[in-house]
N, C-alpha and C positions, 0 to 999 in steps of 0.2 A: 605306118602303114593306116590306110583308112577302110570302114567299113560301111557297106550301106546296104541294109537289107531292103530285097524286090518283096513288097507286101503285095499278096492278092487282096480281092476284095473282102473285107468283112463278112462275116455270114450269121446269121442265126441258127444253133444248133438246140433243137427241140427236144424234151424227154421221148425215148423211143417208144413208151406207151402212154395212154394216158395215165395222168396223176391226179390225185385228190385236189379239187376247187375249194378252198378253204382259208380263212383269215387267222394267222397264228401270230400270239404276241412274241415279243423280245423279252429276255429276262433285264432286270434292272442294271446288271453289268454291261449285257449286250447294246442296251439304251444309251449308254453314255457318250456325251457332246464329242468327246475328244476320239470317240472310236468312227466318226462320220465320215470315213473317207476309204476310198480303194487302195487297199493295202498292196503295193507291189511283190515281186519275189521272182528269180531267176533261177532255173535249173539245168546243168549242164551234165549230157550225155556224150559221150564218146561210143563208137561203134563197136561191137566185138566181133573177133573175127571169121568170117563165113555167113555172117549175115548183111542181106542188103539193105538199102535204105526203105525203111517201112514207108508203106503208101498212106496219104492222107485220110482215105478211108478207113483207115485200122483204128487213128486217134479219133475221129467224130462219131464213129460208130460206139466206141469205146465211152466217148464224153456223154453222148446222146443215152446209153443204157446207165451210167451213173447217175443221171441227172432223174432217174425212174426213181432210184433211191434216195438222192438228194433232191427230192424235188421243190424245197423252198427257194434253193438257189436259181430256178429256173422261173422265180417270181419276182415280185416288183415289191419296195418299199414304199409306204405311203405314210403318211403324219396323219395319226388320228385325234381327235378332239383333246386337248390337254396338253399337246405336242408329243407325246408318245409315239413310235414307230412301231408299226407293224408290217407282217409280211402277206402282202396279197399272193397266196399261191395260184397264179394263173397260166403258168406253164408256157410263159412267152421266150422261154430259152436263154442263151448266154451266147457270149461273142466268140467265134472264132475266125484266126487269121493265119492264113499259111505264108510261108515268107522264105526265101533263099538268100544265101551269104555265102560269095565267092570268098571262103578263109578257111581254115582248117580251125581244129580246136587248139593244137599248138600256136597257132599264129594269135590266139586271142590274149596271150600272156602268161605270166606266173599267176598261182593264186595269191589271193582270191580272185577268182575271176568275176565276183561281182564287182572288182573295182575297176575293170577295162572300162577304157574311156568311151566307149561304143555301146555300152550296155542298153542306153535308149532305145537304140536302134532294134533290140531282142524283145522290145515291150509294144504293144499296140497302144495306138491313139487312144486315149478314154476321155479325151475332155477335160475338163475340171473335176481332178479326183475327189473333190470335197462334196462334189454333189453326190447324194447317193438316192435320193428318193426319187423313183420315177425312172430310174434308169438300170441295165441289166446289173448283175450282183457277180457277175465272174468274165474274166475277158481271159483267152489264151492266145497267145502267138507261140507257134510253131515254127521255128527258123531252120532249115535243114542247112547245114555246112557241107563243105566241097568233100571232108573226109569222111563223111558217111554218119557222122556224129549230127547232134542236134541240139537245140536250146528249148525249154520250155518258158517262157516269159509269162506272168499272169499277174493281172489283179484280180482281187477278191476282197467284197465289201467286210470290212471288220467288224461290223454290228454283227455279221452272222456267223464269223468264226474267226477263232484266235490262229494261232501259227501252228497247235497242234492239229485244230480242226483244218485247217487249210491242206494241212499235210497230208491228214486221215482222207480228204477227197481227191487231191493228186492220186494217193498210192490205190486208190480206189479206180480211178481211169485207168494206171498203169497195170493192174490185175486185170481188168477187164481186157486191154489190149493183148498183154501176155498171154490172156487162157482164151482168145477169141469169145470172149464175152460170158464166160463162166462166173456164175454169181455165188458159187458154193465157198469159195475162199475170201469173199471180201468180209471189210466188218461192216456189220448193221449199223446204220447211223442211227443216234437217238437224238431228238428233239429237245422234250422235258426242259422247257425255258423256265416254268415255272418252280423249279427247284432253287432258282436264284431271283428270288423276288421277296421286296422289303417287307417287313413284318410291321402287322398293325395292332397297336399303335409302332412306330419307329423307337429304337434305342440307339443313340449315337454315343460310342465310348467317349469318355471326358476326355482320358489322355489325346486321343484322336482330334477332337473339337481343339484342345488346346494347343496342338500343333498348326490345325488350319488358321489359329486365331495369331499365330507369328508369322505368317507370309506377308512380305512386305508388299510395296509399289514397285511400280517397274520403272521407275524412274533414274536410277543408278545401277542398272545391269547392262554391261557392254553387249551382253549377249543378245538382247533385246533390241538396242538400239543400232548395231550394227545393219546398215542395207544389205541384203541378199545377196548380191553381186561382190559385196568385199570378203564374204563367208569362204572358208576353205574346206572341202571335206576331205577324209584321208581313212586309211586304212592300215592300223598297225599290225603286225605280226609278230606271236611268241609262240618259240619251240621252246623245246624241252630243255635245253642251256638257259634260255632267258628266263623260265619259269622256276629253274632252281638258284639263278642268280635272286629273283624276287624274293623267295622264301627265307632266304639269310636275311632279310630286313624284318621277318615277322616270329613274333613268340614261339617258342618251341612248345610248349606246354600245353598248347590249346586242345581240346579234346571235344569233338571229335577233331581230326586236324582240318585246315583251313581247307577250303576246296578253289579251285584255279577260279571260278568265279568270284567269289569273296576277294582273294587276294589281289586280282587283275582289277575289280572295283575300287577297291581301298586306294591302289596305288594312281589311276587312271584319274579318280577324285581329286586326289591331293595334287598331283601335278596339273590337272587341267586349273585347280584355283590357284595356282601360284601362276600359271601362265596368263590368265584373265586379271590379274593384278587387283583384286578386289582388297579393301581396306581392311585391316586385322580385326576392327571391332564389327564388322559386318557379318552377317549370318548365311551361311551358305548350306543349300539342301542336297540330301540325295534320296531318289524315288527309284524303285526297279521293282520290276514284275515280278511275281512269285505264283507259279501255277500250282493250283490245288489238286490236279492229278498226279503231281511229283511224290516221291519218295518219302518226302518229310511228312507227310500227312499220314495219321495213325489209320486213318479209314477212309474211302473214296467219297470225295462230296458230291462226285457225278458217278452214272453209270457208264461202263465201257461202251464204247461208240458216241458218247457225247462229244460235238464238235463246236458247241458256243463258246462264248468267252467264259473262261476261269481263271483270269488271270487276276489279281490280287495287288497292291502296290504299297508296300509297306514305306513309310520315309522317315528320315532322320534329318535331323539339323544340329548345327552348332556354329561356332563363331570359326574365323578364318584363321586365327590366331592357335586356337584350341588344335584344329585340325592339320595346320601345317608345320607345329613346332613341338608337338608330341610324337611320340616313335608312333611307328605304323601300326601296334597293337590297339590304338586308341581308335581309328578308324574299324579298323576289325572289327572292335568291340562294339561300335555302333550298329554292324551291319547284322554280327549275328544278334543282338539284342531284338532289334525290329524283325527278323525271320523268327527270333523264339516265341514275339509278341503276337502271331498270326494265328493266334488260338481260332476256334469254330466263332467264338462270342465273337471276338473282333473282326473275323471275317462278315459276318451278319452285320455286325454294324456298320462296316464301310458299304454294304449294300442299300444299307438304309440310308446311309449318306449320298451314294451315287443317286437313290431314286428321289432325295429330299432337294437335290439339285437343277432337277428337272425343269425348265422354263427361267430359271434364275438367272443372271449375268454370272459370266465362266469367272475362277479365281484369280489372281493373279500370282506367279509362280515365280517369281524373282529368284536370280543365282541358284537355279535347279539344276540338276544334273541329273538325266532320264537314262537307266539303262534297261535293257531286256537280254536275258540269255535264252537264246534260242539252238544251242548247241545240239541239244537231246530231244528234239521235234520229230524226229523219226525219219528226216530225208534218206537215211541211209538204207531205208527197206525200199524205196523206189526203183520197183525190177519189171524192166521193160522184155527183158531175156536177150533181145538182139542188142541191146544199147547196157552200159553200165554208167550209173551218177558218178561224174569224178568232183564235182563242186556245186556250192549253189546257197544261196540265200536271199538276205534283204538288200537292194541295192541302193546308193545315196542318189534318188532322182525324186522329183516331184517337189513340193513347197519347202521352205524351212521346217515349218512343224514337223512333216515327216523325215527330213534328215537328220534333226536335232537329237532324237534316241538313239543311243550308244549302243549297238548289238553286239554282242558276243555269240560269233559263229566257228565252225570246224573248216579246217580244210586240210589238203597233204600237197606237199610240196614235190617236184622231180624227184627228189630222193626217196619218196616213201613215207617222209617224218610227218606226224600229224602236228600240226599248227592251231594256234587259237587267231583269230583274226577280229579285231575290236574297231570298230567305225568310230570316227570323231568327226564332230563340225564344230569351227572357231574363228574368229576373225584371222584374215591372214597374219598380222603381228604376232597375236595370240598362239598361232599356228607352230611359229618359229620358234617360239618359248618353249612351248608345249614339247616339240621333239627334244629339244636340249634339256629338260629335265627327264623325260624317260630315259632316255640315253646314260641319263647318270645313276639312274635307279637300276638297270640292266646292265651296266658295265661296271 
């Protein structure tokens, strides 16, 4: 099967009413160099019986009304003196594209639908996704399917919002479309980026500085030396039976019990390390995102409705020998220790460090496995009434930098069973070896 989306002409959607004209600074987390790109996502919706295909005007009207409340998204980024990014709230609008595809939802394949080979047809052209200054900060393609279902493909500037914030904005659009523009039920957005600003003077935790000093050169990492065209991206699915098999490798005495994220991250890190054939003495690193809105926080770092980046990045390192020849509990212990170390003081230290890197050359991060858990960012709350969400997440599109993060996503198979999908990018021969390693652990 082939899929070609017949796209209409891109149009700018402006806020439905006049919005403030002001310049807003980003937080020191938002302003991080690694977030300067347009983050893609796709969400799939099947038609609910008895409801026809919604008109384009319903979506554009809801988007225009949402931009009244999230008006910074209708502006443009510019670089202020010193290299800091700011948002000029100009009301210039966001990009909307309507498209049609002569396929049904069933013909797109099995979950995760983000892995379907035609996913790029479901996203509009944004040019160079690494260019964020002076361009629209949000792009949305609405692709109507033959079955009455539809797909929303979006790009949002990661400097403006993280996964939770992006979903909050998309939910605002869905709520407004469902209610005919009633704003009484939407979450009031909060900007307040000054809450995540570096201290004066800064104070960077000694343990974090020591970790940074252990980062090596990029001369001997196959992940950085392999040409992009020789890299292979895949999604790996784990159902209840698979997770039960993996848990048998974990210590039973851990309190609280290990989470699916901890378990899968430990196993995938170990299998990836073996597949890449690193030398036993070399150091390998793991960095994962930890959202400060999460239940692990004793108190809220940001208020309800905050849609900026509240992601912190605990990191651990060890030798290949220690990771691969110790029981799985060793890797699990490293991950848990890193999570426990994310105290308020260490989070403030990380903000100070991010601010200190502005204008300096990027750090080399060889033999680094980066993981992000987006299973609980709230996509299940997306409700259009005439359509229900069936799947969605982050597709493996764009450049190598955006594909290399390993995302944990939820999906559901044809039998209604909940699955966890984990993306992985590796050189071709390493991917073959990785698949064999994963089968050993599961089987």
